[in-house]
Structures are given as C-alpha cells and as structure tokens.
C-alpha positions as CSV (number, residue, x, y, z in Angstrom):
1,M,0.0,0.0,0.0
2,F,1.4,3.4,-1.1
3,T,0.8,6.6,0.7
4,T,1.2,10.1,-0.7
5,A,3.7,12.2,1.2
6,A,2.3,15.5,2.5
7,P,3.7,18.5,0.6
8,I,6.8,20.0,2.2
9,K,6.1,23.5,3.5
10,P,8.8,26.0,2.7
11,A,10.9,27.0,5.7
12,M,9.9,30.4,7.1
13,P,12.3,32.9,8.7
14,R,11.9,33.2,12.4
15,D,11.3,36.9,12.1
16,L,8.9,37.5,9.2
17,F,8.7,41.2,9.9
18,S,12.4,41.6,9.4
19,A,12.5,39.3,6.4
20,I,9.7,41.3,4.7
21,A,11.5,44.5,5.4
22,N,14.7,43.1,3.8
23,L,12.8,42.0,0.7
24,K,11.2,45.5,0.4
25,R,14.7,47.0,0.2
26,E,16.0,44.3,-2.3
27,L,13.0,44.6,-4.6
28,N,12.3,48.3,-4.1
29,A,8.8,47.1,-3.2
30,V,5.9,48.8,-1.5
31,V,3.3,46.9,0.5
32,L,-0.3,48.4,0.2
33,A,-2.8,46.9,2.6
34,H,-6.5,47.3,3.1
35,Y,-8.0,48.0,6.6
36,Y,-9.7,44.6,6.5
37,Q,-6.4,42.6,6.5
38,D,-5.1,40.8,9.5
39,P,-3.3,43.0,12.1
40,D,0.1,41.6,11.3
41,I,-0.2,42.5,7.6
42,Q,-1.5,46.0,8.6
43,D,1.6,46.5,10.7
44,V,4.0,45.7,7.9
45,A,2.3,47.8,5.3
46,D,3.9,50.9,3.9
47,Y,0.4,52.3,3.2
48,L,-2.8,51.3,4.8
49,G,-6.1,52.6,3.6
50,D,-9.5,52.1,1.9
51,S,-10.1,51.7,-1.8
52,L,-9.8,55.4,-2.7
53,G,-6.6,55.9,-0.7
54,L,-5.1,52.7,-2.0
55,S,-5.9,53.7,-5.6
56,Q,-4.3,57.1,-5.1
57,Q,-1.1,55.5,-3.6
58,A,-0.9,53.0,-6.4
59,A,-1.1,55.8,-8.9
60,Q,1.7,57.7,-7.2
61,T,4.2,55.0,-6.2
62,N,7.8,55.0,-7.4
63,A,8.3,51.4,-6.3
64,D,9.3,48.7,-8.9
65,V,7.1,46.1,-7.1
66,I,3.7,46.6,-5.6
67,V,2.6,43.9,-3.1
68,F,-1.1,44.3,-2.7
69,A,-2.5,42.9,0.6
70,G,-6.1,43.0,-0.3
71,V,-8.4,41.3,-2.8
72,H,-8.1,40.6,-6.5
73,F,-9.9,43.7,-7.8
74,M,-7.6,45.9,-5.7
75,A,-4.5,44.4,-7.2
76,E,-6.0,44.6,-10.7
77,T,-6.5,48.3,-10.1
78,A,-2.8,48.7,-9.2
79,K,-1.8,46.9,-12.4
80,I,-4.2,49.0,-14.5
81,L,-2.4,52.1,-13.1
82,N,1.1,50.6,-13.3
83,P,1.4,48.4,-16.4
84,D,5.2,48.3,-16.2
85,K,5.5,47.3,-12.5
86,L,5.3,43.8,-11.0
87,V,2.1,43.6,-9.0
88,L,1.8,40.7,-6.5
89,L,-1.2,39.4,-4.6
90,P,-0.3,37.0,-1.7
91,D,-3.3,34.7,-2.5
92,L,-4.9,34.7,-6.0
93,D,-8.0,33.2,-4.5
94,A,-8.6,36.4,-2.5
95,G,-11.6,37.4,-4.5
96,C,-14.6,39.6,-3.7
97,S,-18.3,38.5,-3.4
98,L,-19.4,41.9,-4.6
99,A,-17.2,41.8,-7.7
100,E,-18.3,38.3,-8.4
101,S,-22.0,39.3,-8.2
102,C,-21.6,41.3,-11.5
103,P,-20.6,38.9,-14.3
104,P,-19.2,40.9,-17.3
105,N,-21.4,39.2,-19.9
106,E,-24.6,39.8,-17.9
107,F,-23.6,43.4,-17.2
108,A,-23.0,44.0,-20.9
109,Q,-26.6,42.9,-21.6
110,F,-27.9,45.0,-18.8
111,K,-26.0,48.1,-20.0
112,A,-27.3,47.6,-23.5
113,K,-30.8,48.2,-22.2
114,Y,-29.9,51.8,-21.2
115,P,-27.8,53.1,-24.1
116,D,-28.2,56.8,-23.0
117,H,-27.0,56.1,-19.4
118,L,-23.6,57.0,-17.9
119,V,-22.1,54.0,-16.1
120,V,-20.7,54.8,-12.6
121,S,-19.2,51.7,-11.1
122,Y,-18.0,51.1,-7.5
123,I,-14.3,50.2,-7.5
124,N,-15.2,46.8,-6.0
125,C,-15.6,45.3,-9.4
126,T,-13.5,43.4,-12.0
127,A,-11.3,45.0,-14.6
128,E,-13.8,43.9,-17.2
129,I,-16.6,45.8,-15.5
130,K,-14.3,48.9,-15.1
131,A,-13.7,48.7,-18.8
132,M,-17.4,49.0,-19.5
133,S,-17.8,52.0,-17.1
134,D,-17.5,55.7,-17.6
135,I,-16.5,56.7,-14.1
136,I,-15.3,54.6,-11.2
137,C,-16.1,55.6,-7.6
138,T,-15.4,54.4,-4.1
139,S,-17.5,54.6,-0.9
140,A,-15.5,57.6,0.1
141,N,-16.2,59.7,-3.0
142,A,-19.4,58.2,-4.6
143,V,-21.6,61.0,-3.5
144,K,-19.1,63.6,-4.6
145,I,-18.7,61.9,-8.0
146,V,-22.5,61.6,-8.7
147,N,-23.0,65.3,-7.6
148,Q,-20.6,66.4,-10.4
149,I,-22.7,64.6,-13.1
150,P,-25.2,66.9,-14.9
151,A,-28.7,66.5,-13.4
152,D,-30.3,65.5,-16.7
153,Q,-27.8,62.7,-17.4
154,P,-29.3,59.3,-16.5
155,I,-27.0,57.0,-14.6
156,I,-26.4,53.2,-14.1
157,F,-24.8,52.5,-10.8
158,A,-23.0,49.2,-10.3
159,P,-22.5,46.7,-8.8
160,D,-23.5,47.5,-5.1
161,R,-27.2,48.1,-4.7
162,N,-26.8,49.2,-1.1
163,L,-24.2,51.8,-1.8
164,G,-26.3,52.8,-4.8
165,K,-29.4,53.4,-2.6
166,Y,-27.3,55.4,-0.1
167,V,-26.0,57.6,-2.9
168,M,-29.5,58.1,-4.3
169,E,-30.7,59.2,-0.9
170,Q,-27.7,61.6,-0.4
171,T,-27.9,63.1,-3.9
172,G,-31.6,63.0,-4.7
173,R,-30.7,61.3,-8.0
174,D,-32.7,58.5,-9.5
175,M,-30.3,55.8,-10.7
176,V,-30.7,52.4,-12.3
177,L,-29.0,49.9,-9.9
178,W,-27.3,46.6,-10.7
179,Q,-28.4,44.3,-7.9
180,G,-25.1,43.2,-6.5
181,S,-24.0,43.1,-2.8
182,C,-21.3,42.2,-0.4
183,I,-21.8,39.1,1.7
184,V,-20.1,40.7,4.7
185,H,-22.1,43.9,4.8
186,E,-25.3,42.1,4.2
187,T,-24.8,39.7,7.1
188,F,-25.3,42.2,9.9
189,S,-28.4,41.6,11.9
190,E,-30.7,44.6,12.5
191,K,-32.3,42.8,15.5
192,K,-29.0,42.0,17.1
193,M,-27.7,45.5,16.6
194,V,-30.7,47.0,18.3
195,Q,-30.1,44.6,21.2
196,L,-26.5,45.7,21.2
197,K,-27.5,49.4,21.4
198,I,-29.7,48.6,24.4
199,Q,-26.7,47.0,26.1
200,H,-24.5,49.9,25.2
201,P,-26.7,53.0,25.3
202,D,-23.8,55.4,25.2
203,A,-22.2,53.9,22.1
204,E,-22.5,55.5,18.7
205,V,-23.3,53.3,15.8
206,I,-20.9,53.9,12.8
207,A,-21.6,52.0,9.6
208,H,-20.3,51.5,6.1
209,P,-22.7,52.4,3.3
210,E,-22.5,48.9,1.8
211,C,-24.8,47.8,4.7
212,E,-28.5,47.2,4.1
213,E,-30.9,50.2,4.5
214,A,-32.5,48.6,7.5
215,V,-29.1,48.6,9.3
216,L,-28.1,52.0,8.1
217,R,-31.1,53.7,9.6
218,H,-29.8,53.0,13.1
219,A,-26.4,54.5,12.4
220,D,-25.2,57.8,14.0
221,Y,-22.6,58.1,11.3
222,I,-22.2,56.5,7.8
223,G,-18.9,56.5,5.9
224,S,-16.1,54.7,4.2
225,T,-13.6,52.8,6.3
226,T,-11.2,55.8,6.4
227,A,-14.1,58.1,7.3
228,L,-15.2,55.8,10.1
229,L,-11.6,55.7,11.5
230,K,-11.4,59.5,11.5
231,Y,-14.8,59.9,13.0
232,C,-14.2,57.8,16.0
233,Q,-10.9,59.6,16.6
234,N,-12.6,63.0,16.6
235,S,-15.8,62.0,18.4
236,D,-16.2,63.0,22.0
237,R,-17.9,59.6,22.6
238,H,-15.9,56.8,24.2
239,S,-17.6,53.7,22.7
240,F,-18.7,52.7,19.2
241,I,-20.6,49.9,17.6
242,V,-18.7,49.3,14.4
243,V,-20.8,48.0,11.5
244,T,-18.3,46.9,8.9
245,E,-15.6,44.3,8.5
246,P,-13.9,44.1,12.0
247,G,-10.4,44.3,10.6
248,I,-10.7,48.1,10.8
249,I,-10.9,47.9,14.6
250,H,-7.2,47.2,14.9
251,Q,-6.5,50.7,13.5
252,M,-9.2,52.2,15.6
253,Q,-7.7,50.8,18.8
254,K,-4.3,52.1,17.8
255,A,-5.6,55.5,17.0
256,A,-7.8,55.8,20.1
257,P,-6.5,53.3,22.7
258,N,-8.8,54.7,25.4
259,K,-12.0,54.1,23.5
260,K,-14.1,51.0,23.2
261,F,-15.0,49.4,19.8
262,I,-17.7,46.8,19.6
263,P,-18.0,44.8,16.4
264,A,-21.6,44.6,15.1
265,P,-23.0,41.0,15.3
266,P,-23.8,38.9,12.2
267,L,-27.1,37.1,11.7
268,N,-25.7,33.8,13.0
269,N,-23.3,32.8,15.7
270,C,-20.3,32.8,13.3
271,A,-17.5,34.9,12.1
272,C,-19.5,35.9,9.0
273,N,-18.7,39.6,9.7
274,E,-15.1,38.8,8.7
275,C,-14.4,38.8,4.9
276,P,-13.3,35.2,4.0
277,H,-11.5,36.5,0.9
278,M,-9.5,39.2,2.7
279,R,-8.5,36.7,5.4
280,L,-6.9,34.4,2.8
281,N,-3.9,36.6,2.8
282,T,-1.4,35.9,5.6
283,L,2.0,37.3,6.6
284,E,3.6,34.0,5.5
285,K,1.9,34.2,2.0
286,L,3.0,37.9,1.7
287,Y,6.6,36.9,2.4
288,L,6.5,34.0,-0.1
289,A,4.9,36.2,-2.7
290,M,7.8,38.7,-2.4
291,K,10.5,36.0,-2.2
292,N,9.2,34.1,-5.2
293,R,7.8,37.1,-7.2
294,T,4.5,35.3,-7.6
295,P,1.5,35.2,-7.8
296,E,1.6,38.1,-10.3
297,I,-1.4,40.0,-11.6
298,T,-1.6,40.3,-15.4
299,L,-4.3,41.8,-17.6
300,P,-4.9,42.0,-21.4
301,E,-3.7,45.4,-22.6
302,S,-7.0,46.2,-24.3
303,T,-8.9,45.6,-21.0
304,R,-6.3,47.6,-19.0
305,I,-6.5,50.6,-21.3
306,A,-10.3,50.6,-21.3
307,A,-10.4,50.3,-17.5
308,L,-7.8,53.0,-17.0
309,R,-9.9,55.8,-18.4
310,P,-12.8,55.6,-15.8
311,I,-10.2,55.3,-13.0
312,Q,-8.4,58.4,-14.1
313,K,-11.7,60.1,-14.4
314,M,-12.4,59.3,-10.8
315,L,-9.0,60.4,-9.6
316,S,-9.4,63.8,-11.4
317,M,-12.9,64.2,-9.9
318,S,-11.7,63.4,-6.4
319,V,-9.2,66.2,-6.0
C-alpha cells in the first residue's frame, strides 16, 4: 500500500517582519494593505487605507514592485495604473463577493438596455466591469462623483445596490441599480444590533454604506472605512458599535486606545462579519509572494487601457 507524502512546506524565517523589510529593500517594493487585513499585515504595510486611498497610492508610487495585501480587484486596479510594474497578490483566491455578483457578460446585456445612461461603477468590481464603465467611484467619493454629473444625465450605478441606494438618498438622484451586494455587509443583523444598542446605550453606531438600508437607519454616522476611522478619533464619545468588517478595529484601537470598539454582530453565531476573501492573505503568504515574485497580476492590454480611463476620471474628480 502506497501513501502520498504531504507536501513540504517552505521554511519560514523566524522573524517574518524583518525578512519582509529586507525584501522590500531588495525589490524596491511597496506593500499596500486594506484595513480589513489581519493586524500583522496591517503592521508591515507601507500604506494602509481604503479603496480610494489605495488607488491614489498605487497611482503615485515610485516602487518597482507593488505587493497588494487585499483582494483581487484591488491588485487589478494597481496593475491598471502601473502596467510596467510587478504587481503581486499574496493569494490569488482572495476574490470579492461583490465583484463576483456582477458577471461581465450579464452586465454588458444590462448596460445595452440603457444606451443613454452613464455608467458609474464602484471600484469593487472586476477589470472587465471597469472597462465597461464611464467613471469609477469608491464609498469615500461616490456622493461627490455623482453630484458632479449633470442632473439631466441618467446613470447606471453598479455593482452594489446598497451603496447605490445610499448615494441616491444623499444626492436625490434616481439611478438604475445593478443588484449586487457584499456578503459581509449584508450579514449584519438589525435585530442583534438594536439589542447591542440597548446593552451599550452610550455607544455611537458607525456603519459602512454597503450595509443594508434597515441597518443604516440605526447609524449615527455612515462613511467609508477611512471616514469611520477618522470619525471615532474625533468624536467625544468613548464607545462605538462598528458596522463593517472588523479588521478596521485594529487601527481604531491604535488611533484611540482609550476608546471601546464593539463589532456589530452577524445574523448567526459565526465569524460571518469577517471577509473570508480578505483573510486568505497571511503574513507568510505575503513573504513568499515577495520571495518568489509570484502570484503576479496580469491583464490583457486592451482591458487595461479601457479600465484605466474611468479610474483616471475618478482620480481627477476626487481632488
């Protein structure tokens, strides 16, 4: 009887933080990380931010190698902006439920029904969807972007219906919405959050606009991850119920160590409020990606050029 030997795991340095720092110097690499990454990854990042900030950093970097500790669409955006740089993603399976909820072939058919509409797409989408868009936005600038579009210009907003509804409410614009959503931001329980508010009557509720409308109506403040971080730093309150992926709490605690941050509960007794895609990246995978120069993000040049235009439009409208 034959048995298959287990694959040999590559030896890891005892001090991954030091090893990653050395590789940064050797490669002239920059590590960009989203707030939803594990704390260790956040702590080795050269820049930590939300989608808008990360896009801006990717557009400005002088590094030869970009290591993107986030999900696939984020690394794609970095490649779109930096075609001549090596862009690495620690785990190629780190996808996005929201991006996956908008298949390009189906969206093309949807778009064809509204030929006179301008397409504004949330950055949480694939390069193919970006290539079919007129302007990209993030949760940080979506309202600002839509407010700059002439009032008589009809708009398709994709792929997040919850962010789209929030933007419609804030701008007074009627938009055609693609019915996509994020599994994390739709898992928060309104009932459990109300119970949590009763247990913590002095806590402010701060929420991301990707959450469902029923949850957002209980929020004292709604904003992007960066906006939520800044808000809790500046608020005179000392406790907050945080209604977004709990990875951001690591930075909140560092920025305001004397304040209390309570993660909003999901529907079930699970870790469903943690993004399973974001959590695929680990410090070990980040080190191996830099050491082996892989997995690399590549894109067809025609897709990259078509996707670049709406991203550049967003960056110019976000100044």
